[in-house]
Every structure is written in C-alpha cells, then in structure tokens.
C-alpha positions as MATLAB code, in Angstrom:
seq = 'MDSKLEVPTENVHYDYFACSAIIALMFIPLTNTGNILRILIVLFLLFLKTVKNGLRFRFVKEINEIIALMIGGTLLSIIFVFLIDGMWSVSLLQHELSRLGFNILLILLIPTLKIPFNFIFKTGLAVLIFHLGIQIMQKTGLFNINEWIRQVYVDPNVSWSHLELSEYEGSSFRSGSIFLNPNVYMVIPCLVLGLILQKNVLKRERQNYVFCLMVLVSLFLTGSRTTVIVFAAIMMYWFSIPSVKIQEKVTAVLVAIFFLVGLIITGDDSVSSARVFDLVSSIDGSLMDKILNLIIYLNSANVIYYLFGSMGSLNVTDVQVDSEWGFIIRFYGLVGVIWYYKLIFQNPNRHDSSLSFFYKIARITILLVAITATVFFCMPIFPYACLLTLADMDIGTLKDNETIAKI';
ca = [
     -43.929   93.525  111.388;
     -40.807   91.185  112.421;
     -40.953   90.292  116.331;
     -37.448   89.800  116.655;
     -36.082   93.253  117.591;
     -32.993   94.780  117.065;
     -32.037   97.911  119.265;
     -29.730  100.589  118.291;
     -25.766  100.648  119.606;
     -26.503  104.253  120.649;
     -29.544  103.093  122.942;
     -27.033  100.797  125.476;
     -26.541  103.696  128.196;
     -30.678  103.968  128.130;
     -31.111  100.489  128.199;
     -28.655  100.168  131.592;
     -30.467  102.628  133.169;
     -34.165  101.713  132.446;
     -32.709   97.907  133.732;
     -31.237   99.583  136.542;
     -34.652  101.342  137.396;
     -36.960   98.083  136.829;
     -34.538   96.556  139.130;
     -35.298   99.388  141.974;
     -38.993   98.994  141.678;
     -39.237   96.479  144.194;
     -37.542   98.534  146.597;
     -39.999  101.392  146.243;
     -42.334  100.873  149.857;
     -45.344   99.183  149.494;
     -47.863  102.269  149.943;
     -50.162  103.708  147.840;
     -47.646  106.635  146.984;
     -45.162  104.012  146.353;
     -47.320  102.434  144.136;
     -48.024  105.659  142.295;
     -44.686  106.518  142.085;
     -43.629  102.825  140.465;
     -46.471  103.823  137.545;
     -44.825  107.254  137.280;
     -41.348  105.389  136.746;
     -42.059  103.610  134.020;
     -43.792  106.069  132.171;
     -40.929  107.968  132.365;
     -38.819  105.150  130.894;
     -41.565  104.717  128.373;
     -41.171  108.527  127.327;
     -37.263  108.856  126.984;
     -37.479  105.390  125.160;
     -40.092  107.330  122.731;
     -37.958  110.419  122.246;
     -34.965  108.392  122.022;
     -36.365  106.827  119.000;
     -37.642  109.843  117.194;
     -41.139  110.245  118.702;
     -41.459  106.315  117.340;
     -42.117  103.440  119.736;
     -41.212  100.496  118.286;
     -43.886   98.080  119.452;
     -43.190   94.023  119.141;
     -45.886   91.773  117.765;
     -46.415   88.976  120.153;
     -46.495   91.315  123.365;
     -49.393   93.553  120.873;
     -51.230   90.243  120.859;
     -51.163   89.750  124.834;
     -51.736   93.398  125.402;
     -54.933   93.773  123.014;
     -56.127   90.451  125.515;
     -55.386   92.251  128.397;
     -57.216   95.132  127.536;
     -59.899   93.364  125.296;
     -60.684   91.252  127.947;
     -60.918   93.504  130.722;
     -63.237   96.018  129.309;
     -65.511   93.125  128.254;
     -65.127   91.684  131.943;
     -65.913   95.533  133.559;
     -68.966   95.981  131.016;
     -70.737   92.547  131.749;
     -70.088   93.031  135.662;
     -72.034   96.191  135.385;
     -74.930   94.575  132.977;
     -75.480   91.613  135.577;
     -74.871   93.515  138.864;
     -75.805   96.787  138.154;
     -72.765   98.520  139.604;
     -69.443   97.716  140.170;
     -66.933   98.055  143.774;
     -65.536  101.108  142.695;
     -62.366  101.358  144.879;
     -61.605   97.328  144.121;
     -61.776   98.410  140.112;
     -59.568  101.411  140.553;
     -57.293   99.244  142.609;
     -56.859   96.242  140.072;
     -56.789   98.821  136.736;
     -53.984  100.484  138.012;
     -51.797   97.370  138.909;
     -53.157   96.041  135.366;
     -52.219   99.920  133.817;
     -49.026   99.175  134.899;
     -48.135   95.796  134.117;
     -48.845   96.718  130.589;
     -46.509   99.713  130.593;
     -43.744   96.821  131.572;
     -44.657   94.136  129.193;
     -44.574   96.792  126.429;
     -41.351   98.779  127.471;
     -39.023   95.549  128.493;
     -39.076   93.504  125.274;
     -37.628   96.857  123.818;
     -34.230   96.412  126.027;
     -31.408   95.040  125.251;
     -29.275   93.777  128.200;
     -25.916   91.910  128.609;
     -26.366   88.829  130.577;
     -23.651   89.515  132.537;
     -25.234   92.591  133.974;
     -27.939   90.437  134.892;
     -26.121   88.213  136.730;
     -24.295   90.931  138.751;
     -27.097   92.619  139.493;
     -28.972   89.222  140.460;
     -26.638   88.782  143.239;
     -26.762   92.028  144.157;
     -30.161   91.773  145.301;
     -29.688   88.239  146.950;
     -27.438   89.581  148.939;
     -29.385   92.383  149.912;
     -32.503   90.313  150.581;
     -30.517   87.240  152.381;
     -28.646   90.185  154.686;
     -32.364   91.376  155.896;
     -33.454   87.811  156.563;
     -30.299   87.375  158.857;
     -31.263   90.392  160.241;
     -34.530   89.563  160.952;
     -34.091   85.772  162.269;
     -31.284   87.273  164.805;
     -33.640   90.303  165.192;
     -30.648   92.877  164.700;
     -31.246   96.627  164.802;
     -34.907   95.961  165.183;
     -35.003   95.581  161.294;
     -38.774   94.764  161.181;
     -39.764   97.983  162.789;
     -37.990  100.308  160.762;
     -39.565   98.073  157.650;
     -42.760   98.602  159.052;
     -42.243  102.345  159.370;
     -40.281  102.877  155.599;
     -41.378  100.086  153.294;
     -45.147   99.606  154.496;
     -47.952  102.167  155.541;
     -47.687  101.228  159.005;
     -51.218  102.850  159.717;
     -52.614   99.887  157.709;
     -49.990   96.907  157.619;
     -49.307   96.929  160.955;
     -49.362   92.928  160.733;
     -47.911   92.268  157.542;
     -44.423   91.815  158.709;
     -45.594   89.527  162.256;
     -44.481   86.419  160.632;
     -41.100   87.610  160.143;
     -40.910   87.358  163.877;
     -42.206   83.636  165.043;
     -39.503   82.519  166.991;
     -38.780   78.381  166.534;
     -40.412   76.051  163.739;
     -42.656   79.213  162.972;
     -40.528   81.334  161.949;
     -40.562   82.537  158.013;
     -38.753   85.697  156.585;
     -40.176   87.307  153.649;
     -37.405   89.881  153.711;
     -38.913   93.543  152.817;
     -42.015   91.945  150.945;
     -45.368   90.905  152.563;
     -45.984   87.587  151.495;
     -42.099   85.215  152.140;
     -43.872   82.988  149.155;
     -44.263   85.984  146.906;
     -40.756   86.534  147.996;
     -39.375   83.210  147.002;
     -39.542   84.127  143.456;
     -36.651   86.122  143.694;
     -33.974   83.773  145.089;
     -35.519   80.911  142.433;
     -35.059   83.173  139.885;
     -31.331   84.098  140.471;
     -30.890   80.600  141.374;
     -31.407   80.082  137.223;
     -28.911   82.918  136.688;
     -26.510   81.061  138.444;
     -27.130   77.630  137.150;
     -27.126   79.158  133.604;
     -24.130   81.319  134.163;
     -22.499   78.238  135.061;
     -23.544   76.642  131.517;
     -21.954   79.429  129.873;
     -18.852   79.741  132.204;
     -17.981   77.193  134.660;
     -16.422   79.022  137.733;
     -16.473   77.497  141.449;
     -18.250   80.271  142.995;
     -21.253   80.010  141.511;
     -21.616   76.998  144.075;
     -21.230   79.419  146.597;
     -23.837   81.578  145.430;
     -26.157   78.098  144.876;
     -25.599   77.924  148.695;
     -26.635   81.698  149.750;
     -29.505   80.579  147.390;
     -30.817   77.848  149.752;
     -29.796   79.481  153.020;
     -32.588   82.676  151.971;
     -34.955   80.006  150.761;
     -34.968   77.880  153.930;
     -35.214   80.918  155.731;
     -38.670   81.455  153.606;
     -40.193   78.953  155.529;
     -42.039   78.285  152.872;
     -42.892   74.610  151.418;
     -43.397   75.585  147.986;
     -39.792   76.543  147.816;
     -38.978   72.792  148.565;
     -41.122   71.591  145.634;
     -39.872   74.650  143.217;
     -36.396   74.176  144.368;
     -36.378   70.488  143.424;
     -37.813   70.983  140.114;
     -35.265   73.189  139.316;
     -32.425   71.019  140.542;
     -34.109   67.964  139.003;
     -34.198   69.858  135.630;
     -30.522   70.647  135.806;
     -29.640   66.853  136.711;
     -31.185   65.899  133.590;
     -29.494   67.979  131.618;
     -26.957   65.341  129.522;
     -23.979   68.001  128.760;
     -23.661   68.725  132.675;
     -20.483   66.937  134.133;
     -20.974   64.710  136.547;
     -18.817   66.097  138.697;
     -20.564   69.393  138.588;
     -23.733   67.479  139.658;
     -21.843   65.427  142.532;
     -20.385   69.130  143.481;
     -24.345   70.160  143.879;
     -24.649   67.416  145.950;
     -21.878   68.185  148.266;
     -23.430   71.554  148.590;
     -26.893   70.473  149.624;
     -25.384   68.258  152.218;
     -23.356   70.603  153.349;
     -26.073   73.596  154.166;
     -28.190   70.461  155.662;
     -25.419   69.493  157.927;
     -24.429   72.976  158.830;
     -28.389   73.337  160.043;
     -27.736   70.417  162.200;
     -24.323   71.996  163.424;
     -26.205   74.741  164.872;
     -28.052   72.734  167.357;
     -31.190   74.886  166.864;
     -33.762   72.375  167.547;
     -36.290   74.739  165.322;
     -34.477   72.783  162.321;
     -35.716   69.309  162.304;
     -39.483   71.007  162.565;
     -39.110   73.530  160.351;
     -42.111   74.661  158.627;
     -40.696   74.538  155.364;
     -39.927   70.480  155.502;
     -43.530   69.782  156.371;
     -44.668   69.209  152.995;
     -47.997   66.977  153.999;
     -49.480   69.816  156.211;
     -48.901   72.174  153.204;
     -50.797   70.105  151.094;
     -53.789   69.018  153.822;
     -54.021   72.923  154.344;
     -53.000   75.975  152.213;
     -53.273   74.288  149.283;
     -56.391   72.629  150.054;
     -57.843   76.040  151.152;
     -56.918   77.903  148.096;
     -58.619   75.178  145.760;
     -61.763   75.006  148.078;
     -61.746   79.091  148.157;
     -61.759   78.601  144.579;
     -64.279   76.524  144.037;
     -66.516   78.638  146.588;
     -65.894   81.695  144.042;
     -67.163   79.407  140.965;
     -70.222   77.968  142.287;
     -71.300   81.671  143.251;
     -70.160   83.482  140.473;
     -72.198   84.199  136.753;
     -71.577   81.980  134.300;
     -70.216   84.798  132.063;
     -67.537   85.248  134.807;
     -65.839   82.182  133.943;
     -65.005   83.478  130.486;
     -64.121   86.977  130.933;
     -63.569   87.350  134.828;
     -64.998   89.618  137.554;
     -63.592   92.754  137.852;
     -65.437   95.224  140.550;
     -68.062   92.853  141.247;
     -69.883   92.955  144.433;
     -72.180   90.215  144.082;
     -69.869   87.108  144.324;
     -68.751   85.633  147.655;
     -65.675   87.512  148.456;
     -63.039   84.955  149.127;
     -59.275   84.391  149.704;
     -58.247   82.786  146.792;
     -54.836   83.689  147.656;
     -53.072   82.366  144.580;
     -51.842   83.582  141.303;
     -54.086   81.365  139.518;
     -56.823   82.029  141.412;
     -56.667   85.941  140.919;
     -56.281   85.362  137.459;
     -59.701   82.937  137.216;
     -61.349   85.297  139.679;
     -60.878   88.865  138.343;
     -59.833   88.013  134.203;
     -61.741   84.617  133.816;
     -60.738   81.911  130.841;
     -59.243   84.925  128.374;
     -57.038   85.623  131.377;
     -55.864   82.587  131.532;
     -55.220   82.225  128.086;
     -52.750   85.804  128.084;
     -50.641   84.662  131.259;
     -50.283   81.304  129.327;
     -49.097   83.623  126.404;
     -47.073   85.907  128.468;
     -44.916   83.118  130.196;
     -44.685   80.893  127.281;
     -44.195   83.368  123.998;
     -40.965   85.792  124.346;
     -39.739   87.269  121.230;
     -36.785   87.981  122.631;
     -36.040   84.462  123.142;
     -33.848   83.339  120.180;
     -30.701   83.101  121.751;
     -30.906   78.790  122.608;
     -27.613   79.867  124.594;
     -30.044   81.086  127.204;
     -32.969   78.328  127.124;
     -32.193   77.172  129.933;
     -32.623   80.010  131.834;
     -35.921   80.576  130.376;
     -36.637   77.085  131.084;
     -35.950   77.430  134.800;
     -38.000   80.709  135.006;
     -41.683   79.241  133.540;
     -40.915   76.047  136.481;
     -40.493   78.744  139.077;
     -43.370   81.377  137.972;
     -46.036   78.517  137.235;
     -45.187   76.493  140.552;
     -45.006   79.773  142.784;
     -48.660   80.837  141.060;
     -49.769   77.916  142.918;
     -49.966   79.151  145.929;
     -48.638   83.132  145.597;
     -48.564   85.738  142.808;
     -46.245   87.020  140.748;
     -48.256   89.483  138.428;
     -50.499   90.527  141.096;
     -47.356   91.645  143.135;
     -46.203   95.596  141.977;
     -42.924   94.816  143.481;
     -42.231   91.499  142.536;
     -43.016   91.503  139.034;
     -41.033   94.276  137.650;
     -38.180   92.006  138.515;
     -39.825   88.824  136.906;
     -40.997   90.408  133.748;
     -37.057   92.406  133.418;
     -35.499   88.623  133.543;
     -38.157   86.519  131.300;
     -38.825   89.616  128.738;
     -35.455   91.526  128.597;
     -33.317   90.640  125.224;
     -30.325   89.468  126.712;
     -27.272   88.964  125.085;
     -24.597   86.690  126.330;
     -21.917   88.185  124.115;
     -18.522   86.444  124.665;
     -19.252   84.652  127.738;
     -19.114   81.233  126.459;
     -16.609   78.595  127.547;
     -14.478   77.976  124.986;
     -15.738   74.371  125.568;
     -18.702   73.408  123.137;
     -22.000   75.111  124.852;
     -24.575   72.528  126.210;
     -27.400   72.005  123.865;
     -30.067   72.469  126.356;
];
C-alpha cells in the first residue's frame, strides 16, 4: 500500500474540526475523568473518519509498523512480567495501557488529516498567547490563578502540590501554565517557535520576530534549564542555514539582546540568579539524578526486561526515572526505544521539503526534552506534539515569490 496518503477535498471540514478538537485536548482537566474524556473524543473522531470514508478507514504503512511494534512489544512485556513475577500491579498496568491505547488512537488518526500550515501556525500562536497569559498571571499573582487551576484543571484531592512550583518567588519561580511540570510545558513554546521560524522561511514577516520574543518570555518563565539548551539548539540550526539572510540573523540577535536588556531594566534581583540560567547545577543535580535512578532500575531488573520492558512489574526497584527515555526503557525496553525512534523519524507525510525545517526543529525539541521530561507519557501534551509532527501539512500558496531555501 502506498504510504503517501491522499485526503479527499470533501473531508476538509472534518480535518479542520478534528485538528481543533485535538488541540483542545490539552485544555481538558488533568483528572481521571478528563483522561477518559480525551479517549472518548479521539474514538469519536475516528468513528466520524471511518463513517465519512464509507466504513473504510485507510491505514498508513509506516504507522502500521509502529503500532504493531507497540502492541506486540507491550503484550510480550505483560506476558514475561507474569511469568517472571507471577502477578502484576493491576493499577499501574491499567494506567499505562489506557495511556498507550490513547496514544495509539492518535497515531492512527492524525496522519490521515490534511491541514494547511497557515491554520496550524495561527492556532499555534493562539495556544502560545493563552499559556503565556496564564504564566504572567502566575508570576504576578493576578486573580489567584493557581488556586483556580487547582480547582478546575487538576484534581484538588490528589494534586494539591502539583502547582506549588508556580508559586515560588524570586529565583525559584517556575511556571508551567496549566500543566504540572514546567519541563513538560516547554514543549509547546519550543514547537511554536519552530512554526514561527518555518513561517519566516516560507514568507518573511516582521511580526514573526515579535512572536519569537513572546516565546522567549514564556520559556524564561518556565525556569527550566533545559529550555536554554533546546532554544540554543534551535537557533544554532536556524543560523546554520545558508539561505537565511544575514539581516534576518542580525534581527534575531537584536531580539534576544532586547529581551535580556528588558530583564535587566525591570530591576528584578531574581533575573541574575534565575534558575533557568543555572546550567551547571542542572547537570550536577536533576540530570544526574535521572541517570542514576535509571541505572538503579537496570541493576534491579531482570535481563528480559531490558528487551521488552517491565510493564506492571511488582519486583522492580521503584525509582523515579522521570524522563521520556527513562520511562520508555523501563516500561517498553529496547523494543520501545525502536518504535519511539520510528515515531520521531518516520513520518509518511513529510514529503513536502518546504516544511523540512520545522520537522527537524520538532525532532530536536522532542529528543532534547526527552532527556529531562516527557512528551509521549503526558496525555495533555502528546496530542499537540503528535498533530504538529504527523499531520499532513500543506503550505498552499504561502511561499514567497523568492526561491524557498533548500534546507
């Protein structure tokens, strides 16, 4: 079967609706009820897609291979855990299987959607503005926003402390908008930054630099040291493109300088000692803890778990690996590393070379974030990341009259 999927024009309204619904998944409360609602929404979208295609859902070859690895590897993991341990942690198994099932449904649906890049770009800006607004309210303490988020977005009975990092003052302040982890939230502004820079490659517009400045502010407010690394990697890649004009690179540098000068002018003593700039302690502290915890897990795990993972095992040392790569290795083993790699690098819809810049930035972002946080394992975040990386985006007439850079 041809892996290059063609979407009929009569499906355009459905594709817009499905795209909007998938973006909205990040705003559904992060509770058990909210997670069930996310699954039901994606099932409904798949049902509509199937009915619209005359009860014939068209599968994509590359995606089929990834899903087969996911399902096959997980089943083998469950079987071996039972054979080795004699039983499972039912609650853990149920939680992980529901999350995996949700992600598989998204991976099945999203590659069939054909969406104009300009629509993705504009919705990305709307998402950024919303979250930046929440972050500013968290920083200023306006409207007691954190208490509202506790009551509405997370379960107040079990998640009381999830947002306390957003309430720290001075150099310890961190903001993850409505999400639990600032390291997880940073995926959104980094991906939106990729959309902004890609838009500038396709059609140069001055307001794009204003949007870049907004991304900088949002990333700074996360207090995440990883944001510095991800942002630097994205900009280094952008600067390395020969076709990007010198004046654009100079403008980008001026925007960054303007941002730093603005921080200094504020007179906030926390700026010079802000957590986001403390890269040394990041390497010596949280990153080393994640690596050491992963080593502790590997030392206590059965060798067979190296291959298939220890899904639901009760006899493995309970340590917080607390990163995408750590969770993949722990729950899905080497098989999981393989399908995770394929998921990031094998997209049947990346046939438009005009968007190759954004896809490369998306890979850089996800791979670097995976060292300290999660994307695949976060049900509010993964749908948006999956949409931006797997949907069939069409640039239409967005190109400049000038020759588009070959990236």
